[in-house]
NUDOGU-29296 format. One record per atom (N, C-alpha, C): x negated, y negated, z; residue in one letter; atom name. Coordinates in nm, 2 decimals. Layout:
% residues N
<site x="X" y="Y" z="Z" aa="a" at="CA"/>
...
***
This chain:
% residues 139
<site x="-6.79" y="-13.45" z="4.77" aa="m" at="N"/>
<site x="-6.86" y="-13.47" z="4.65" aa="m" at="CA"/>
<site x="-6.94" y="-13.35" z="4.61" aa="m" at="C"/>
<site x="-7.00" y="-13.28" z="4.71" aa="w" at="N"/>
<site x="-7.09" y="-13.17" z="4.68" aa="w" at="CA"/>
<site x="-7.01" y="-13.05" z="4.63" aa="w" at="C"/>
<site x="-6.89" y="-13.03" z="4.68" aa="t" at="N"/>
<site x="-6.80" y="-12.92" z="4.63" aa="t" at="CA"/>
<site x="-6.76" y="-12.95" z="4.49" aa="t" at="C"/>
<site x="-6.73" y="-13.08" z="4.46" aa="g" at="N"/>
<site x="-6.69" y="-13.12" z="4.33" aa="g" at="CA"/>
<site x="-6.80" y="-13.09" z="4.23" aa="g" at="C"/>
<site x="-6.92" y="-13.12" z="4.27" aa="l" at="N"/>
<site x="-7.04" y="-13.09" z="4.19" aa="l" at="CA"/>
<site x="-7.05" y="-12.94" z="4.17" aa="l" at="C"/>
<site x="-7.02" y="-12.87" z="4.27" aa="g" at="N"/>
<site x="-7.03" y="-12.72" z="4.26" aa="g" at="CA"/>
<site x="-6.93" y="-12.67" z="4.16" aa="g" at="C"/>
<site x="-6.81" y="-12.73" z="4.16" aa="v" at="N"/>
<site x="-6.71" y="-12.69" z="4.06" aa="v" at="CA"/>
<site x="-6.76" y="-12.72" z="3.92" aa="v" at="C"/>
<site x="-6.81" y="-12.84" z="3.90" aa="v" at="N"/>
<site x="-6.87" y="-12.88" z="3.77" aa="v" at="CA"/>
<site x="-6.97" y="-12.78" z="3.72" aa="v" at="C"/>
<site x="-7.07" y="-12.76" z="3.81" aa="l" at="N"/>
<site x="-7.18" y="-12.67" z="3.77" aa="l" at="CA"/>
<site x="-7.14" y="-12.53" z="3.75" aa="l" at="C"/>
<site x="-7.05" y="-12.47" z="3.84" aa="s" at="N"/>
<site x="-7.01" y="-12.33" z="3.83" aa="s" at="CA"/>
<site x="-6.93" y="-12.31" z="3.71" aa="s" at="C"/>
<site x="-6.84" y="-12.41" z="3.67" aa="s" at="N"/>
<site x="-6.76" y="-12.40" z="3.55" aa="s" at="CA"/>
<site x="-6.85" y="-12.40" z="3.43" aa="s" at="C"/>
<site x="-6.95" y="-12.49" z="3.43" aa="l" at="N"/>
<site x="-7.04" y="-12.49" z="3.32" aa="l" at="CA"/>
<site x="-7.12" y="-12.36" z="3.30" aa="l" at="C"/>
<site x="-7.17" y="-12.31" z="3.41" aa="v" at="N"/>
<site x="-7.24" y="-12.18" z="3.41" aa="v" at="CA"/>
<site x="-7.15" y="-12.07" z="3.35" aa="v" at="C"/>
<site x="-7.03" y="-12.06" z="3.41" aa="a" at="N"/>
<site x="-6.93" y="-11.96" z="3.37" aa="a" at="CA"/>
<site x="-6.90" y="-11.98" z="3.22" aa="a" at="C"/>
<site x="-6.87" y="-12.10" z="3.18" aa="g" at="N"/>
<site x="-6.84" y="-12.13" z="3.04" aa="g" at="CA"/>
<site x="-6.95" y="-12.09" z="2.94" aa="g" at="C"/>
<site x="-7.07" y="-12.13" z="2.97" aa="l" at="N"/>
<site x="-7.19" y="-12.09" z="2.89" aa="l" at="CA"/>
<site x="-7.22" y="-11.94" z="2.89" aa="l" at="C"/>
<site x="-7.21" y="-11.88" z="3.00" aa="w" at="N"/>
<site x="-7.24" y="-11.74" z="3.02" aa="w" at="CA"/>
<site x="-7.14" y="-11.66" z="2.94" aa="w" at="C"/>
<site x="-7.01" y="-11.69" z="2.96" aa="g" at="N"/>
<site x="-6.90" y="-11.62" z="2.89" aa="g" at="CA"/>
<site x="-6.91" y="-11.65" z="2.74" aa="g" at="C"/>
<site x="-6.94" y="-11.77" z="2.70" aa="g" at="N"/>
<site x="-6.95" y="-11.80" z="2.55" aa="g" at="CA"/>
<site x="-7.06" y="-11.72" z="2.49" aa="g" at="C"/>
<site x="-7.17" y="-11.71" z="2.55" aa="i" at="N"/>
<site x="-7.28" y="-11.62" z="2.50" aa="i" at="CA"/>
<site x="-7.24" y="-11.48" z="2.49" aa="i" at="C"/>
<site x="-7.18" y="-11.43" z="2.60" aa="a" at="N"/>
<site x="-7.14" y="-11.29" z="2.60" aa="a" at="CA"/>
<site x="-7.04" y="-11.26" z="2.49" aa="a" at="C"/>
<site x="-6.94" y="-11.36" z="2.47" aa="w" at="N"/>
<site x="-6.84" y="-11.34" z="2.37" aa="w" at="CA"/>
<site x="-6.90" y="-11.34" z="2.23" aa="w" at="C"/>
<site x="-6.99" y="-11.43" z="2.21" aa="l" at="N"/>
<site x="-7.05" y="-11.44" z="2.07" aa="l" at="CA"/>
<site x="-7.14" y="-11.32" z="2.04" aa="l" at="C"/>
<site x="-7.20" y="-11.27" z="2.14" aa="r" at="N"/>
<site x="-7.29" y="-11.15" z="2.13" aa="r" at="CA"/>
<site x="-7.21" y="-11.02" z="2.12" aa="r" at="C"/>
<site x="-7.08" y="-11.03" z="2.16" aa="r" at="N"/>
<site x="-6.99" y="-10.91" z="2.17" aa="r" at="CA"/>
<site x="-7.05" y="-10.81" z="2.27" aa="r" at="C"/>
<site x="-7.11" y="-10.86" z="2.38" aa="r" at="N"/>
<site x="-7.16" y="-10.77" z="2.49" aa="r" at="CA"/>
<site x="-7.10" y="-10.81" z="2.62" aa="r" at="C"/>
<site x="-7.02" y="-10.72" z="2.68" aa="p" at="N"/>
<site x="-6.96" y="-10.75" z="2.81" aa="p" at="CA"/>
<site x="-7.07" y="-10.77" z="2.91" aa="p" at="C"/>
<site x="-7.05" y="-10.85" z="3.01" aa="t" at="N"/>
<site x="-7.14" y="-10.88" z="3.12" aa="t" at="CA"/>
<site x="-7.06" y="-10.89" z="3.25" aa="t" at="C"/>
<site x="-7.10" y="-10.81" z="3.35" aa="v" at="N"/>
<site x="-7.04" y="-10.82" z="3.48" aa="v" at="CA"/>
<site x="-7.07" y="-10.95" z="3.55" aa="v" at="C"/>
<site x="-7.19" y="-11.01" z="3.53" aa="g" at="N"/>
<site x="-7.23" y="-11.13" z="3.59" aa="g" at="CA"/>
<site x="-7.13" y="-11.25" z="3.56" aa="g" at="C"/>
<site x="-7.08" y="-11.25" z="3.44" aa="f" at="N"/>
<site x="-6.99" y="-11.35" z="3.40" aa="f" at="CA"/>
<site x="-6.87" y="-11.36" z="3.49" aa="f" at="C"/>
<site x="-6.82" y="-11.24" z="3.52" aa="w" at="N"/>
<site x="-6.70" y="-11.23" z="3.61" aa="w" at="CA"/>
<site x="-6.73" y="-11.28" z="3.75" aa="w" at="C"/>
<site x="-6.85" y="-11.26" z="3.80" aa="y" at="N"/>
<site x="-6.89" y="-11.31" z="3.93" aa="y" at="CA"/>
<site x="-6.89" y="-11.47" z="3.92" aa="y" at="C"/>
<site x="-6.95" y="-11.52" z="3.81" aa="a" at="N"/>
<site x="-6.95" y="-11.66" z="3.79" aa="a" at="CA"/>
<site x="-6.81" y="-11.72" z="3.79" aa="a" at="C"/>
<site x="-6.72" y="-11.66" z="3.72" aa="v" at="N"/>
<site x="-6.58" y="-11.70" z="3.72" aa="v" at="CA"/>
<site x="-6.52" y="-11.71" z="3.86" aa="v" at="C"/>
<site x="-6.54" y="-11.60" z="3.93" aa="r" at="N"/>
<site x="-6.49" y="-11.59" z="4.07" aa="r" at="CA"/>
<site x="-6.55" y="-11.70" z="4.16" aa="r" at="C"/>
<site x="-6.68" y="-11.73" z="4.15" aa="v" at="N"/>
<site x="-6.74" y="-11.83" z="4.22" aa="v" at="CA"/>
<site x="-6.68" y="-11.97" z="4.19" aa="v" at="C"/>
<site x="-6.66" y="-11.99" z="4.06" aa="m" at="N"/>
<site x="-6.59" y="-12.11" z="4.01" aa="m" at="CA"/>
<site x="-6.45" y="-12.13" z="4.08" aa="m" at="C"/>
<site x="-6.37" y="-12.02" z="4.07" aa="q" at="N"/>
<site x="-6.24" y="-12.02" z="4.13" aa="q" at="CA"/>
<site x="-6.24" y="-12.05" z="4.28" aa="q" at="C"/>
<site x="-6.33" y="-11.99" z="4.35" aa="a" at="N"/>
<site x="-6.34" y="-12.01" z="4.49" aa="a" at="CA"/>
<site x="-6.38" y="-12.15" z="4.52" aa="a" at="C"/>
<site x="-6.47" y="-12.21" z="4.45" aa="l" at="N"/>
<site x="-6.50" y="-12.35" z="4.47" aa="l" at="CA"/>
<site x="-6.39" y="-12.44" z="4.44" aa="l" at="C"/>
<site x="-6.31" y="-12.41" z="4.34" aa="i" at="N"/>
<site x="-6.19" y="-12.49" z="4.31" aa="i" at="CA"/>
<site x="-6.09" y="-12.49" z="4.43" aa="i" at="C"/>
<site x="-6.07" y="-12.37" z="4.49" aa="l" at="N"/>
<site x="-5.99" y="-12.37" z="4.61" aa="l" at="CA"/>
<site x="-6.05" y="-12.45" z="4.72" aa="l" at="C"/>
<site x="-6.18" y="-12.43" z="4.75" aa="v" at="N"/>
<site x="-6.24" y="-12.51" z="4.85" aa="v" at="CA"/>
<site x="-6.23" y="-12.66" z="4.83" aa="v" at="C"/>
<site x="-6.25" y="-12.70" z="4.70" aa="q" at="N"/>
<site x="-6.24" y="-12.84" z="4.67" aa="q" at="CA"/>
<site x="-6.09" y="-12.89" z="4.70" aa="q" at="C"/>
<site x="-5.99" y="-12.82" z="4.66" aa="i" at="N"/>
<site x="-5.86" y="-12.86" z="4.68" aa="i" at="CA"/>
<site x="-5.83" y="-12.87" z="4.83" aa="i" at="C"/>
<site x="-5.88" y="-12.77" z="4.91" aa="l" at="N"/>
<site x="-5.85" y="-12.77" z="5.06" aa="l" at="CA"/>
<site x="-5.92" y="-12.89" z="5.12" aa="l" at="C"/>
<site x="-6.05" y="-12.92" z="5.08" aa="l" at="N"/>
<site x="-6.12" y="-13.03" z="5.13" aa="l" at="CA"/>
<site x="-6.05" y="-13.16" z="5.09" aa="l" at="C"/>
<site x="-6.00" y="-13.17" z="4.97" aa="g" at="N"/>
<site x="-5.92" y="-13.29" z="4.93" aa="g" at="CA"/>
<site x="-5.80" y="-13.30" z="5.01" aa="g" at="C"/>
<site x="-5.73" y="-13.19" z="5.05" aa="g" at="N"/>
<site x="-5.61" y="-13.20" z="5.13" aa="g" at="CA"/>
<site x="-5.65" y="-13.25" z="5.27" aa="g" at="C"/>
<site x="-5.76" y="-13.21" z="5.32" aa="v" at="N"/>
<site x="-5.81" y="-13.26" z="5.46" aa="v" at="CA"/>
<site x="-5.84" y="-13.41" z="5.45" aa="v" at="C"/>
<site x="-5.90" y="-13.45" z="5.34" aa="l" at="N"/>
<site x="-5.93" y="-13.59" z="5.33" aa="l" at="CA"/>
<site x="-5.80" y="-13.67" z="5.32" aa="l" at="C"/>
<site x="-5.71" y="-13.62" z="5.24" aa="l" at="N"/>
<site x="-5.58" y="-13.69" z="5.23" aa="l" at="CA"/>
<site x="-5.51" y="-13.70" z="5.36" aa="l" at="C"/>
<site x="-5.51" y="-13.59" z="5.44" aa="v" at="N"/>
<site x="-5.44" y="-13.59" z="5.57" aa="v" at="CA"/>
<site x="-5.51" y="-13.69" z="5.67" aa="v" at="C"/>
<site x="-5.64" y="-13.70" z="5.65" aa="s" at="N"/>
<site x="-5.72" y="-13.79" z="5.74" aa="s" at="CA"/>
<site x="-5.71" y="-13.94" z="5.70" aa="s" at="C"/>
<site x="-5.63" y="-13.96" z="5.59" aa="g" at="N"/>
<site x="-5.61" y="-14.10" z="5.55" aa="g" at="CA"/>
<site x="-5.70" y="-14.16" z="5.44" aa="g" at="C"/>
<site x="-5.79" y="-14.07" z="5.39" aa="r" at="N"/>
<site x="-5.87" y="-14.12" z="5.28" aa="r" at="CA"/>
<site x="-5.81" y="-14.08" z="5.15" aa="r" at="C"/>
<site x="-5.80" y="-14.18" z="5.06" aa="e" at="N"/>
<site x="-5.74" y="-14.16" z="4.93" aa="e" at="CA"/>
<site x="-5.83" y="-14.21" z="4.83" aa="e" at="C"/>
<site x="-5.83" y="-14.14" z="4.71" aa="p" at="N"/>
<site x="-5.91" y="-14.19" z="4.60" aa="p" at="CA"/>
<site x="-5.86" y="-14.32" z="4.54" aa="p" at="C"/>
<site x="-5.95" y="-14.39" z="4.48" aa="p" at="N"/>
<site x="-5.91" y="-14.52" z="4.42" aa="p" at="CA"/>
<site x="-5.81" y="-14.52" z="4.32" aa="p" at="C"/>
<site x="-5.79" y="-14.40" z="4.25" aa="d" at="N"/>
<site x="-5.69" y="-14.39" z="4.14" aa="d" at="CA"/>
<site x="-5.61" y="-14.26" z="4.17" aa="d" at="C"/>
<site x="-5.48" y="-14.27" z="4.15" aa="g" at="N"/>
<site x="-5.39" y="-14.16" z="4.17" aa="g" at="CA"/>
<site x="-5.41" y="-14.05" z="4.06" aa="g" at="C"/>
<site x="-5.47" y="-14.08" z="3.95" aa="l" at="N"/>
<site x="-5.50" y="-13.99" z="3.85" aa="l" at="CA"/>
<site x="-5.60" y="-13.88" z="3.90" aa="l" at="C"/>
<site x="-5.68" y="-13.91" z="4.00" aa="h" at="N"/>
<site x="-5.77" y="-13.82" z="4.06" aa="h" at="CA"/>
<site x="-5.70" y="-13.69" z="4.11" aa="h" at="C"/>
<site x="-5.58" y="-13.71" z="4.16" aa="y" at="N"/>
<site x="-5.50" y="-13.59" z="4.20" aa="y" at="CA"/>
<site x="-5.47" y="-13.50" z="4.09" aa="y" at="C"/>
<site x="-5.43" y="-13.55" z="3.98" aa="v" at="N"/>
<site x="-5.40" y="-13.47" z="3.86" aa="v" at="CA"/>
<site x="-5.52" y="-13.40" z="3.81" aa="v" at="C"/>
<site x="-5.64" y="-13.46" z="3.80" aa="y" at="N"/>
<site x="-5.76" y="-13.40" z="3.76" aa="y" at="CA"/>
<site x="-5.81" y="-13.30" z="3.86" aa="y" at="C"/>
<site x="-5.78" y="-13.32" z="3.99" aa="g" at="N"/>
<site x="-5.82" y="-13.23" z="4.10" aa="g" at="CA"/>
<site x="-5.74" y="-13.11" z="4.10" aa="g" at="C"/>
<site x="-5.61" y="-13.11" z="4.07" aa="l" at="N"/>
<site x="-5.52" y="-13.00" z="4.07" aa="l" at="CA"/>
<site x="-5.51" y="-12.92" z="3.94" aa="l" at="C"/>
<site x="-5.54" y="-12.99" z="3.83" aa="l" at="N"/>
<site x="-5.53" y="-12.92" z="3.70" aa="l" at="CA"/>
<site x="-5.63" y="-12.80" z="3.69" aa="l" at="C"/>
<site x="-5.75" y="-12.80" z="3.74" aa="p" at="N"/>
<site x="-5.83" y="-12.68" z="3.73" aa="p" at="CA"/>
<site x="-5.77" y="-12.56" z="3.79" aa="p" at="C"/>
<site x="-5.70" y="-12.58" z="3.90" aa="l" at="N"/>
<site x="-5.63" y="-12.46" z="3.96" aa="l" at="CA"/>
<site x="-5.52" y="-12.41" z="3.87" aa="l" at="C"/>
<site x="-5.44" y="-12.50" z="3.80" aa="l" at="N"/>
<site x="-5.34" y="-12.46" z="3.71" aa="l" at="CA"/>
<site x="-5.41" y="-12.39" z="3.59" aa="l" at="C"/>
<site x="-5.51" y="-12.44" z="3.54" aa="v" at="N"/>
<site x="-5.58" y="-12.38" z="3.42" aa="v" at="CA"/>
<site x="-5.63" y="-12.24" z="3.46" aa="v" at="C"/>
<site x="-5.68" y="-12.23" z="3.58" aa="s" at="N"/>
<site x="-5.73" y="-12.10" z="3.62" aa="s" at="CA"/>
<site x="-5.62" y="-12.00" z="3.63" aa="s" at="C"/>
<site x="-5.51" y="-12.04" z="3.68" aa="f" at="N"/>
<site x="-5.39" y="-11.95" z="3.69" aa="f" at="CA"/>
<site x="-5.34" y="-11.91" z="3.55" aa="f" at="C"/>
<site x="-5.33" y="-12.01" z="3.46" aa="l" at="N"/>
<site x="-5.29" y="-11.98" z="3.33" aa="l" at="CA"/>
<site x="-5.39" y="-11.89" z="3.25" aa="l" at="C"/>
<site x="-5.51" y="-11.91" z="3.27" aa="g" at="N"/>
<site x="-5.61" y="-11.82" z="3.21" aa="g" at="CA"/>
<site x="-5.60" y="-11.68" z="3.26" aa="g" at="C"/>
<site x="-5.58" y="-11.66" z="3.39" aa="e" at="N"/>
<site x="-5.56" y="-11.53" z="3.45" aa="e" at="CA"/>
<site x="-5.43" y="-11.46" z="3.40" aa="e" at="C"/>
<site x="-5.33" y="-11.54" z="3.38" aa="g" at="N"/>
<site x="-5.21" y="-11.49" z="3.33" aa="g" at="CA"/>
<site x="-5.22" y="-11.44" z="3.18" aa="g" at="C"/>
<site x="-5.29" y="-11.53" z="3.10" aa="a" at="N"/>
<site x="-5.31" y="-11.49" z="2.96" aa="a" at="CA"/>
<site x="-5.40" y="-11.36" z="2.96" aa="a" at="C"/>
<site x="-5.50" y="-11.36" z="3.04" aa="r" at="N"/>
<site x="-5.59" y="-11.25" z="3.05" aa="r" at="CA"/>
<site x="-5.52" y="-11.12" z="3.08" aa="r" at="C"/>
<site x="-5.42" y="-11.13" z="3.16" aa="a" at="N"/>
<site x="-5.34" y="-11.01" z="3.21" aa="a" at="CA"/>
<site x="-5.26" y="-10.95" z="3.09" aa="a" at="C"/>
<site x="-5.23" y="-11.03" z="2.99" aa="t" at="N"/>
<site x="-5.15" y="-10.98" z="2.88" aa="t" at="CA"/>
<site x="-5.23" y="-10.92" z="2.77" aa="t" at="C"/>
<site x="-5.36" y="-10.94" z="2.77" aa="v" at="N"/>
<site x="-5.45" y="-10.89" z="2.66" aa="v" at="CA"/>
<site x="-5.44" y="-10.74" z="2.65" aa="v" at="C"/>
<site x="-5.46" y="-10.67" z="2.76" aa="a" at="N"/>
<site x="-5.46" y="-10.52" z="2.76" aa="a" at="CA"/>
<site x="-5.32" y="-10.47" z="2.72" aa="a" at="C"/>
<site x="-5.22" y="-10.53" z="2.77" aa="e" at="N"/>
<site x="-5.08" y="-10.50" z="2.73" aa="e" at="CA"/>
<site x="-5.06" y="-10.50" z="2.58" aa="e" at="C"/>
<site x="-5.11" y="-10.61" z="2.52" aa="r" at="N"/>
<site x="-5.09" y="-10.63" z="2.38" aa="r" at="CA"/>
<site x="-5.18" y="-10.53" z="2.30" aa="r" at="C"/>
<site x="-5.30" y="-10.51" z="2.34" aa="e" at="N"/>
<site x="-5.39" y="-10.42" z="2.27" aa="e" at="CA"/>
<site x="-5.34" y="-10.27" z="2.28" aa="e" at="C"/>
<site x="-5.28" y="-10.23" z="2.39" aa="l" at="N"/>
<site x="-5.24" y="-10.09" z="2.41" aa="l" at="CA"/>
<site x="-5.09" y="-10.06" z="2.37" aa="l" at="C"/>
<site x="-5.02" y="-10.17" z="2.33" aa="e" at="N"/>
<site x="-4.88" y="-10.15" z="2.30" aa="e" at="CA"/>
<site x="-4.86" y="-10.04" z="2.19" aa="e" at="C"/>
<site x="-4.78" y="-9.94" z="2.22" aa="g" at="N"/>
<site x="-4.75" y="-9.84" z="2.13" aa="g" at="CA"/>
<site x="-4.85" y="-9.73" z="2.12" aa="g" at="C"/>
<site x="-4.96" y="-9.73" z="2.20" aa="l" at="N"/>
<site x="-5.06" y="-9.63" z="2.19" aa="l" at="CA"/>
<site x="-5.05" y="-9.53" z="2.30" aa="l" at="C"/>
<site x="-5.08" y="-9.41" z="2.27" aa="d" at="N"/>
<site x="-5.10" y="-9.31" z="2.38" aa="d" at="CA"/>
<site x="-5.25" y="-9.30" z="2.40" aa="d" at="C"/>
<site x="-5.30" y="-9.39" z="2.49" aa="f" at="N"/>
<site x="-5.44" y="-9.41" z="2.51" aa="f" at="CA"/>
<site x="-5.51" y="-9.28" z="2.54" aa="f" at="C"/>
<site x="-5.46" y="-9.20" z="2.63" aa="d" at="N"/>
<site x="-5.52" y="-9.07" z="2.67" aa="d" at="CA"/>
<site x="-5.54" y="-8.97" z="2.55" aa="d" at="C"/>
<site x="-5.45" y="-8.99" z="2.45" aa="a" at="N"/>
<site x="-5.46" y="-8.89" z="2.34" aa="a" at="CA"/>
<site x="-5.56" y="-8.94" z="2.23" aa="a" at="C"/>
<site x="-5.61" y="-9.06" z="2.25" aa="l" at="N"/>
<site x="-5.70" y="-9.11" z="2.15" aa="l" at="CA"/>
<site x="-5.84" y="-9.05" z="2.17" aa="l" at="C"/>
<site x="-5.92" y="-9.04" z="2.06" aa="p" at="N"/>
<site x="-6.06" y="-9.00" z="2.07" aa="p" at="CA"/>
<site x="-6.14" y="-9.10" z="2.16" aa="p" at="C"/>
<site x="-6.24" y="-9.04" z="2.23" aa="v" at="N"/>
<site x="-6.32" y="-9.12" z="2.32" aa="v" at="CA"/>
<site x="-6.38" y="-9.25" z="2.25" aa="v" at="C"/>
<site x="-6.43" y="-9.23" z="2.13" aa="d" at="N"/>
<site x="-6.49" y="-9.35" z="2.06" aa="d" at="CA"/>
<site x="-6.38" y="-9.46" z="2.03" aa="d" at="C"/>
<site x="-6.26" y="-9.42" z="2.00" aa="r" at="N"/>
<site x="-6.15" y="-9.52" z="1.98" aa="r" at="CA"/>
<site x="-6.12" y="-9.59" z="2.11" aa="r" at="C"/>
<site x="-6.11" y="-9.51" z="2.22" aa="r" at="N"/>
<site x="-6.08" y="-9.57" z="2.35" aa="r" at="CA"/>
<site x="-6.19" y="-9.67" z="2.39" aa="r" at="C"/>
<site x="-6.31" y="-9.64" z="2.36" aa="r" at="N"/>
<site x="-6.42" y="-9.73" z="2.39" aa="r" at="CA"/>
<site x="-6.41" y="-9.86" z="2.31" aa="r" at="C"/>
<site x="-6.38" y="-9.85" z="2.18" aa="r" at="N"/>
<site x="-6.36" y="-9.97" z="2.10" aa="r" at="CA"/>
<site x="-6.25" y="-10.06" z="2.15" aa="r" at="C"/>
<site x="-6.14" y="-9.99" z="2.19" aa="i" at="N"/>
<site x="-6.02" y="-10.07" z="2.25" aa="i" at="CA"/>
<site x="-6.06" y="-10.14" z="2.38" aa="i" at="C"/>
<site x="-6.13" y="-10.07" z="2.46" aa="a" at="N"/>
<site x="-6.18" y="-10.13" z="2.59" aa="a" at="CA"/>
<site x="-6.27" y="-10.24" z="2.57" aa="a" at="C"/>
<site x="-6.36" y="-10.23" z="2.47" aa="l" at="N"/>
<site x="-6.45" y="-10.34" z="2.44" aa="l" at="CA"/>
<site x="-6.38" y="-10.46" z="2.38" aa="l" at="C"/>
<site x="-6.28" y="-10.43" z="2.30" aa="a" at="N"/>
<site x="-6.20" y="-10.54" z="2.24" aa="a" at="CA"/>
<site x="-6.12" y="-10.61" z="2.35" aa="a" at="C"/>
<site x="-6.06" y="-10.54" z="2.45" aa="i" at="N"/>
<site x="-5.99" y="-10.60" z="2.56" aa="i" at="CA"/>
<site x="-6.09" y="-10.69" z="2.64" aa="i" at="C"/>
<site x="-6.20" y="-10.63" z="2.67" aa="t" at="N"/>
<site x="-6.30" y="-10.71" z="2.75" aa="t" at="CA"/>
<site x="-6.34" y="-10.83" z="2.68" aa="t" at="C"/>
<site x="-6.37" y="-10.83" z="2.55" aa="r" at="N"/>
<site x="-6.41" y="-10.94" z="2.47" aa="r" at="CA"/>
<site x="-6.30" y="-11.05" z="2.47" aa="r" at="C"/>
<site x="-6.18" y="-11.01" z="2.45" aa="d" at="N"/>
<site x="-6.06" y="-11.11" z="2.45" aa="d" at="CA"/>
<site x="-6.05" y="-11.17" z="2.59" aa="d" at="C"/>
<site x="-6.06" y="-11.09" z="2.70" aa="e" at="N"/>
<site x="-6.05" y="-11.15" z="2.83" aa="e" at="CA"/>
<site x="-6.16" y="-11.24" z="2.86" aa="e" at="C"/>
<site x="-6.28" y="-11.21" z="2.81" aa="t" at="N"/>
<site x="-6.40" y="-11.30" z="2.83" aa="t" at="CA"/>
<site x="-6.37" y="-11.43" z="2.76" aa="t" at="C"/>
<site x="-6.32" y="-11.42" z="2.64" aa="g" at="N"/>
<site x="-6.29" y="-11.54" z="2.56" aa="g" at="CA"/>
<site x="-6.19" y="-11.63" z="2.63" aa="g" at="C"/>
<site x="-6.09" y="-11.57" z="2.68" aa="i" at="N"/>
<site x="-5.98" y="-11.65" z="2.75" aa="i" at="CA"/>
<site x="-6.04" y="-11.72" z="2.87" aa="i" at="C"/>
<site x="-6.12" y="-11.65" z="2.95" aa="m" at="N"/>
<site x="-6.17" y="-11.71" z="3.08" aa="m" at="CA"/>
<site x="-6.29" y="-11.80" z="3.05" aa="m" at="C"/>
<site x="-6.36" y="-11.78" z="2.94" aa="t" at="N"/>
<site x="-6.46" y="-11.88" z="2.90" aa="t" at="CA"/>
<site x="-6.40" y="-12.01" z="2.86" aa="t" at="C"/>
<site x="-6.29" y="-12.00" z="2.78" aa="l" at="N"/>
<site x="-6.22" y="-12.13" z="2.75" aa="l" at="CA"/>
<site x="-6.16" y="-12.20" z="2.87" aa="l" at="C"/>
<site x="-6.11" y="-12.12" z="2.96" aa="s" at="N"/>
<site x="-6.06" y="-12.18" z="3.09" aa="s" at="CA"/>
<site x="-6.17" y="-12.25" z="3.16" aa="s" at="C"/>
<site x="-6.29" y="-12.18" z="3.17" aa="a" at="N"/>
<site x="-6.40" y="-12.24" z="3.25" aa="a" at="CA"/>
<site x="-6.45" y="-12.37" z="3.18" aa="a" at="C"/>
<site x="-6.45" y="-12.37" z="3.05" aa="l" at="N"/>
<site x="-6.49" y="-12.50" z="2.98" aa="l" at="CA"/>
<site x="-6.39" y="-12.61" z="3.00" aa="l" at="C"/>
<site x="-6.26" y="-12.58" z="3.00" aa="v" at="N"/>
<site x="-6.16" y="-12.68" z="3.02" aa="v" at="CA"/>
<site x="-6.17" y="-12.73" z="3.16" aa="v" at="C"/>
<site x="-6.19" y="-12.64" z="3.26" aa="i" at="N"/>
<site x="-6.21" y="-12.68" z="3.40" aa="i" at="CA"/>
<site x="-6.34" y="-12.77" z="3.41" aa="i" at="C"/>
<site x="-6.44" y="-12.73" z="3.34" aa="f" at="N"/>
<site x="-6.56" y="-12.82" z="3.34" aa="f" at="CA"/>
<site x="-6.53" y="-12.96" z="3.30" aa="f" at="C"/>
<site x="-6.46" y="-12.98" z="3.19" aa="g" at="N"/>
<site x="-6.42" y="-13.11" z="3.15" aa="g" at="CA"/>
<site x="-6.33" y="-13.18" z="3.25" aa="g" at="C"/>
<site x="-6.23" y="-13.11" z="3.31" aa="l" at="N"/>
<site x="-6.14" y="-13.17" z="3.41" aa="l" at="CA"/>
<site x="-6.22" y="-13.21" z="3.53" aa="l" at="C"/>
<site x="-6.31" y="-13.13" z="3.57" aa="a" at="N"/>
<site x="-6.39" y="-13.16" z="3.69" aa="a" at="CA"/>
<site x="-6.48" y="-13.28" z="3.67" aa="a" at="C"/>
<site x="-6.54" y="-13.29" z="3.56" aa="l" at="N"/>
<site x="-6.62" y="-13.41" z="3.53" aa="l" at="CA"/>
<site x="-6.53" y="-13.53" z="3.53" aa="l" at="C"/>
<site x="-6.42" y="-13.52" z="3.47" aa="r" at="N"/>
<site x="-6.33" y="-13.64" z="3.47" aa="r" at="CA"/>
<site x="-6.28" y="-13.67" z="3.61" aa="r" at="C"/>
<site x="-6.25" y="-13.57" z="3.69" aa="a" at="N"/>
<site x="-6.21" y="-13.60" z="3.83" aa="a" at="CA"/>
<site x="-6.31" y="-13.67" z="3.91" aa="a" at="C"/>
<site x="-6.44" y="-13.63" z="3.88" aa="g" at="N"/>
<site x="-6.55" y="-13.69" z="3.95" aa="g" at="CA"/>
<site x="-6.56" y="-13.84" z="3.91" aa="g" at="C"/>
<site x="-6.54" y="-13.86" z="3.78" aa="a" at="N"/>
<site x="-6.55" y="-14.00" z="3.73" aa="a" at="CA"/>
<site x="-6.44" y="-14.09" z="3.78" aa="a" at="C"/>
<site x="-6.32" y="-14.03" z="3.78" aa="v" at="N"/>
<site x="-6.20" y="-14.11" z="3.82" aa="v" at="CA"/>
<site x="-6.21" y="-14.14" z="3.97" aa="v" at="C"/>
<site x="-6.26" y="-14.04" z="4.05" aa="g" at="N"/>
<site x="-6.27" y="-14.05" z="4.19" aa="g" at="CA"/>
<site x="-6.39" y="-14.13" z="4.24" aa="g" at="C"/>
<site x="-6.48" y="-14.17" z="4.15" aa="g" at="N"/>
<site x="-6.60" y="-14.24" z="4.18" aa="g" at="CA"/>
<site x="-6.71" y="-14.16" z="4.24" aa="g" at="C"/>
<site x="-6.70" y="-14.03" z="4.22" aa="g" at="N"/>
<site x="-6.80" y="-13.94" z="4.28" aa="g" at="CA"/>
<site x="-6.93" y="-13.93" z="4.19" aa="g" at="C"/>
<site x="-6.91" y="-13.94" z="4.06" aa="f" at="N"/>
<site x="-7.02" y="-13.92" z="3.97" aa="f" at="CA"/>
<site x="-7.04" y="-14.04" z="3.88" aa="f" at="C"/>
***
């Protein structure tokens, strides 16, 4: 239950932090640490769930498994989408030949898009984690 609560809280923090950074158009390193903490807690939660399952404890509803595993899928999809942002932004450009100011604008645009993608992922994970807690009887 505590790890599940950690997933809920860390995804909320990451979602709010990223949303504010995205709206302000100001990159923040702290947001990425919050995302990584959220992702680590998701993995810990899944591992603990596997231990409970192997030890014979099952949730009252099979839907709990879906809500428990979907955050991992959403995180992977978010990372995959994030990886394509730079590719799309730099397509057809000779980045090294661009003026420094233009390179900086491109880098900021990439960072903002990546922040938006991972913020959306964190907020979806927040909703899924809340629902998993409700379905599993934890919250």
